[in-house]
C-alpha positions in Angstrom: 23.3 -7.3 0.0 24.6 -9.4 2.9 22.7 -9.6 6.2 25.2 -7.6 8.1 24.6 -4.6 5.8 21.1 -4.1 7.1 22.5 -3.2 10.5 23.9 -0.1 8.8 20.6 1.0 7.2 19.4 4.3 8.7 15.7 5.3 9.1 15.2 9.0 9.6 11.9 9.6 11.5 11.8 13.3 10.5 11.9 12.7 6.8 10.5 9.2 6.7 13.4 8.0 4.5 15.4 4.8 4.7 19.0 4.6 3.4 19.9 1.8 1.1 17.6 -0.5 -0.8 15.8 0.0 -4.1 13.2 2.8 -4.3 10.0 2.5 -6.3 7.9 5.7 -6.8 4.3 5.6 -8.0 2.6 8.6 -9.4 -1.2 9.1 -10.0 -0.7 8.1 -13.7 0.6 4.7 -12.5 -2.6 4.1 -10.5 -5.2 5.3 -12.9 -7.2 2.1 -12.8 -6.7 1.6 -9.0 -9.1 4.4 -8.3 -12.9 4.0 -8.6 -13.3 6.9 -11.0 -10.6 6.8 -13.8 -12.3 9.8 -15.5 -11.7 11.9 -12.3 -8.0 10.7 -12.4 -7.8 11.8 -16.1 -9.1 15.2 -15.2 -6.6 15.6 -12.4 -3.8 14.5 -14.7 -4.5 17.4 -17.0 -3.2 19.6 -14.2 -0.6 17.5 -12.5 0.7 14.0 -11.9 1.5 13.9 -8.2 3.7 11.4 -6.4 1.3 9.2 -4.4 3.8 6.9 -2.7 7.3 5.6 -2.6 8.7 2.4 -1.1 12.3 1.6 -0.3 12.8 -2.2 -0.4 15.6 -3.9 1.5 16.3 -7.5 0.4 19.3 -8.8 2.4 19.0 -12.4 1.1 16.9 -15.0 -0.6 17.6 -18.1 1.4 14.9 -20.1 3.2 13.9 -18.2 6.3 15.2 -14.8 5.1 13.0 -11.7 5.5 12.6 -8.7 3.2 11.3 -5.4 4.4 10.2 -2.1 2.9 9.6 1.4 4.2 6.5 3.0 2.6 5.6 6.7 2.5 2.0 7.3 1.2 1.2 11.0 0.7 -2.1 12.7 1.7 -4.7 13.6 -0.9 -7.9 12.5 -2.6 -9.3 11.9 -6.1 -13.1 12.4 -6.2 -13.4 11.8 -2.5 -11.3 8.6 -2.6 -8.1 8.7 -0.5 -4.7 8.3 -2.0 -3.8 4.6 -2.0 -1.2 2.1 -2.9 -1.5 -0.2 -5.9 -2.3 -3.2 -3.6 -1.3 -6.8 -4.2 -1.4 -10.4 -3.3 1.8 -12.3 -2.7 3.0 -14.6 -5.4 3.5 -17.2 -2.7 -0.2 -17.0 -1.6 0.3 -18.4 1.9 3.0 -15.8 2.7 1.8 -13.4 5.4 3.1 -9.8 6.1 3.3 -7.5 9.0 2.9 -3.7 8.7 4.2 -1.4 11.5 2.9 2.2 11.4 5.5 4.8 12.2 3.8 8.1 11.4 0.6 9.5 10.1 -3.0 8.1 9.8 -4.3 5.6 7.4 -6.2 2.3 6.8 -5.3 -1.0 5.3 -7.9 -2.7 3.1 -7.7 -6.5 3.4 -9.6 -8.8 1.0 -9.7 -12.5 1.5 -9.0 -14.3 -1.8 -11.4 -17.2 -1.3 -14.4 -15.5 0.2 -14.0 -12.0 -1.2 -14.8 -10.5 2.2 -13.1 -7.2 2.9 -12.2 -5.5 6.2 -10.4 -2.3 7.2 -7.6 -2.2 9.8 -6.2 1.2 11.1 -2.5 1.8 10.3 -0.7 4.7 11.8 1.9 5.6 14.4 2.1 2.8 16.9 -0.3 0.5 15.0 0.6 -3.0 13.8 -1.4 -4.8 11.1 -1.0 -8.6 10.4 -1.9 -9.5 6.8 -2.6 -13.3 6.6 -1.8 -15.4 3.5 -4.2 -15.4 0.6 -5.2 -11.8 1.4 -5.0 -8.8 -1.0 -3.9 -5.7 0.8 -3.9 -2.0 0.0 -2.9 1.0 2.1 -4.8 4.4 2.1 -3.8 7.7 3.7 -6.7 9.1 5.6 -4.7 11.9 7.3 -3.2 15.2 6.4 0.5 14.2 6.6 2.5 11.4 5.0 1.7 7.9 6.3 5.0 6.1 6.9 5.2 2.4 7.7 7.4 -0.7 7.5 6.2 -3.9 5.8 8.1 -7.1 6.7 7.6 -10.3 4.6 9.2 -13.6 3.7 11.9 -13.3 1.1 10.0 -15.7 -1.2 6.6 -13.9 -0.9 6.8 -12.0 -4.1 4.2 -9.4 -5.3 1.3 -10.3 -7.6 -0.2 -7.0 -8.9 -1.7 -8.7 -12.0 -4.7 -10.3 -10.3 -5.9 -7.0 -8.9 -5.2 -5.2 -12.2 -7.7 -7.5 -13.8 -10.6 -7.0 -11.3 -9.5 -4.5 -8.6 -10.6 -4.6 -5.0 -14.3 -5.1 -4.3 -14.5 -2.1 -1.9 -13.3 1.5 -2.0 -12.6 3.9 0.9 -14.0 7.4 0.5 -14.4 10.4 2.7 -17.9 11.2 3.7 -18.6 14.1 6.1 -15.0 14.1 7.2 -14.8 10.4 7.9 -13.5 7.4 6.0 -16.3 5.1 4.8 -15.9 1.7 3.1 -18.3 1.3 0.1 -18.9 -1.3 -2.6 -17.1 -0.7 -5.9 -19.7 -0.2 -8.5 -19.6 -2.6 -11.4 -19.2 0.1 -14.0 -16.1 1.4 -12.1 -14.2 -1.8 -12.8 -11.2 -1.2 -15.2 
């Protein structure tokens, strides 16, 4: 796609969809080991395999200095008290940062520093901006009752490394307790 083509992309705030780009859809079965209780996921999958999120990625170029961006839509729901979430990733180019811009809905971003392992939450929703520094794993969770819609903007050479987290997952999980999101340690036996 040439850079001029991105000017013709259309974002529809009512539906949360972006024209053009490549769409990736992830269902519950795709994220079985991302949740802290895979057995609860298996039970849920006996009934249905819901769509958890979709991302439309627009990649206008790969030259130095180019930016890519994606529109994410993360649907509401929970598995065993844990909010629906994205797979989460590091960047292949570890020093690459990313900016998320919340458009609609309510959610949180879990950020985990690669060197220290320290985790923190940042709110993401309508009107919120989250800066993800380099060397930071990041995952989005929908804590609301409607789809969480957001843009992510990152360097063209950032890449996505899902493998590192597939091996060990995030150190923390976000669960609902008494109607509020609470960050808890992931129990060792919950590791995939």
